[in-house]
N, C-alpha and C positions, 0 to 999 in steps of 0.2 A: 119281691114287688109284684102285686096282683094287677089284674087288668084295669081295675078302677084307677089305681095309682098311675099306670102308664097313660091312660086316657087323660087323666088330670094333668100330668106333666106335658103331654102333647098339646092340650088346650092352652096351657100357660105359654108354651113355646110359640104357638100360633098367635096368641094375643100379643106377645112381645115382639116377635119378628115377622109376623105374617104380612103386615103392610110393607115392611122393608123388602121382603122377598118379592112381593107383587110389584113394588116400585122398581126393583132391580130388573125384573123380567120386562117391565114396560120400557125401561131405559134401553135394554138390549134390543128389543123389537123396534122401537121408534128410531134408535140410533142407527140400526142397520138399514132401515128404510131411507132415512135422511142421507146416510153415507152413499147409498146406491143412487139416489137422485142427484147428489152433488157430483158423483163420478160421471153420470150421464151428461150433466151440464158441462163439465170440464171437457169431455170428449167432443161435445157438440160445438163449443166455442172454439176449440183448437182446430176442429175439422173445418169450420167456416173460415178460419184464418189460414187454411191450407198448410198447417203444420204437419211435418212428416209423421206417418202413422206409427213408426217406432217410438218416437218421443211422446206422441199422444197416449199410446197405451201405457208407457212407463209412468208418465206423470199421473194419469188417471188411477193406475193401480197403487202407486205410492200414496196418493191422496186418500184413497179408500182405506188403505192399511193404517195410515196415521189416524184417520177419524175413528176407525173401529178400535184402535188402541185406547183412545180417550174415552170412548163409550164403555169399554170393558172396565177401565179404571173407575169411571163414575158408577157403574153397576156394583162393583166390589165395595166401593166406599159407601154406597147406599145400604149395604148389608151390615154396616158398622165395623168393617174390617179396615184397620189402618193401612193406607196405601203409600205412606211416605217412604217406608223402606222399600216397597215394591218399585216405586218411581226411581229411587236412588239406584237400585240394582239395574233397572232398565237403562238408566242413563249411563252407568258405568259400562254395561255391556255394549251400548251404542258407541261409546268412546273407544273401547277396545277394538271393536269391529272397524271403526273409522280409521284408527291408526294402522291396523293390519292391512286395510284396503286403500291406503293413502294414494298409491300410484294409480290404482283403478279408479278412484274417485276423481283424481286429476284428469284422467282420460275421459271420464264420464262428463265432467264439467265442460271440458273442451268440446266433446261431441255435441252437447246441448247448445253451446254457443255456435258451433258450425251449422247445426240444423236450423237455428233461429236466424242467423245473419247470412248464411249461405255464401261464404267466400268461394266455394266450389260446389259442383253438383255432379251427379252421375253423367258420364259422357264427356266431361271437360278434360282437356289436356293441360296438365299442371306440372309445376315443379314445387314440391313441398315435402318437408320431413326427410330431405336427403334422397328423394326418389323423383323420377320424372316419368310421366306416362298418362294414360287415360284412366280416369276415376271410374271404378266398377261398382263401388259400394261405399256409402258413408254411414257407418254404424254408430252406436252409442259409445263404444270404446275404441274402435279402430276404423281406419280408412283403408280400403283395398285399391291399389293402383296397379294397372297392367302396363308394363313397359313396352316400347315399340318392338322389342324382340320376344314378346309374349311371356315375360316373366311376371309372376304374381308377387307383389310387394305389399305386405301388411304393415301399415305404419300406425303406431299409437297416436290417438288424436292429440295428445299433449305435444307430441313431436311435430304435428302439422301446424298447430296454432302457436307453437313456441318459436317459430322462425318466420322468415318471409315466405309468402305464398305467391307464386307467379302463375296466373291463370291465363293461358294463351287462348282460351275459348270464351272468355267472359264477354268480349265485345264482338259485334257482328262483322267488323271490318278491321283488317290488319294491314300493315305496311311491309312490303317486300323490299329489303335493302340489298343491293348487289354492287360490288366494286368491280369495275372494268378498267384494266390497265392497258395503255398503249405506249408505243415507243415515242421518244422525243421528236423523231423525224416525221411523225404523222400529223396530218392536218386536223387540229382539234375541232374546227367547225364541222368538218365532214364526220368526225367521230360522233359529235353530238346529234347530227342529223340522222345518222344510222341508228343510234340508240333510241331517238324519238320515234322513228318509223317502227322499230321493234315493239315499242310500247303501244303505239296507235293500232297496230295490226292485231293485237291480242284483245279480243272482246271481253275477256275476264277482268282486264284492268279497268278500274273505275275512272270515269271522267271527273267525278267530284267525290273526294278531293282529287285535284289534278295531279298527274304524275310529274316527276321532277328529275332533272338531270343537272349535275353540277360538277365542276372540277374541284375535287376535294384535296388533292395532294400532288405536289411535285416530288416524287420519290427518287430514290437513288438511281433506279434504272428504268423507271416508268412514270408516265403521267396518268394519274388515277382519277377516274370519274366515278361518282356515286349515282346509281340508278335507283330511284325510289318510286315504287308503284303501290297504289292502294287497291286491295282486292277483298272479296268476301273471305271470311276466315276459313271456310271450307275449301277454298281454292288456293290457299297460301302455298303449300308445298309444291303443288303441280305447277303453279306459275313460277315459283322460284327455280325449279329444275329446268322447265321449258325455256325460261328466259336466258339462263346460263348457256344452254345449248344453242339457242338462236344467236346469241352474241358471238359465239365462236364461229358458227357457220357464216354469218354475215360479214364478220371481220375478214375471214378468209376470202370470201367472194369479192369484197371491196378492196382487198390489198392492204388492209390495216393490220399491222403486226402486233402481236401480243408478246411483250418481252418476258423473258424468264431469267432467273439469276444465272450469271455466268462469271467465270473468273479467268483472267488472263495470266498466264504463267510466263515469266521472262527468265530465260536461262542465260546466265552470264558465265562464259568460260574464261578461265585465266590461263594464259600460256606459261608453261614452265621454262625457266631459264636453264 
């Protein structure tokens, strides 16, 4: 084959496929530009709605990858190459990957829901997924919780959303519930007065909602009062511990007895004949 034949064949190829090649190149260039613009728009919209940066980056990247996949298929199809088998192979590969990553995808879906609906956030004290502690990180696949004794617990997100979530930090105000037991011989009006004074003296206890004292139970060995005080969430444990201590000290000072379980043992001796 001489040079003239090669040139002739090349001219025929260009005549037949030149426009298709140019069209495919244009599709790739324009598709990439459009995909980049859409990616920026998605990031901008999610940023304005204050969506977590982790989720924003992930969604924007996935969207860009999906659009570029369609652009590539369109460019290949423009060249006259049948893409049906390619799409089938791509779908089968996606199905296989999805089945292999079923657990991870479940955690990912749970993570997306947690980031969107925010049942908990970093810094909250929660009980979730069989762990209790302060949330250190809410990731796409896992949530990291630090327990009060400084253990790091990594909980799969599906485990967090798959059960009840108790968020102790969700509301700005919490109620402190304490049971104070006194003996049956004590004056219950005096007891209620002392308990009310303890609540009134603590500035951390809110006036609205008002604190409450009530006789909750006539127990086997004690008369039990419930002491309920509303406090700011940040003051909960300090008020709880301090109130317990104050009740003990004031009861001792006022001569109010705090009963404790006790058992009387009666010894019966039998005389031998």
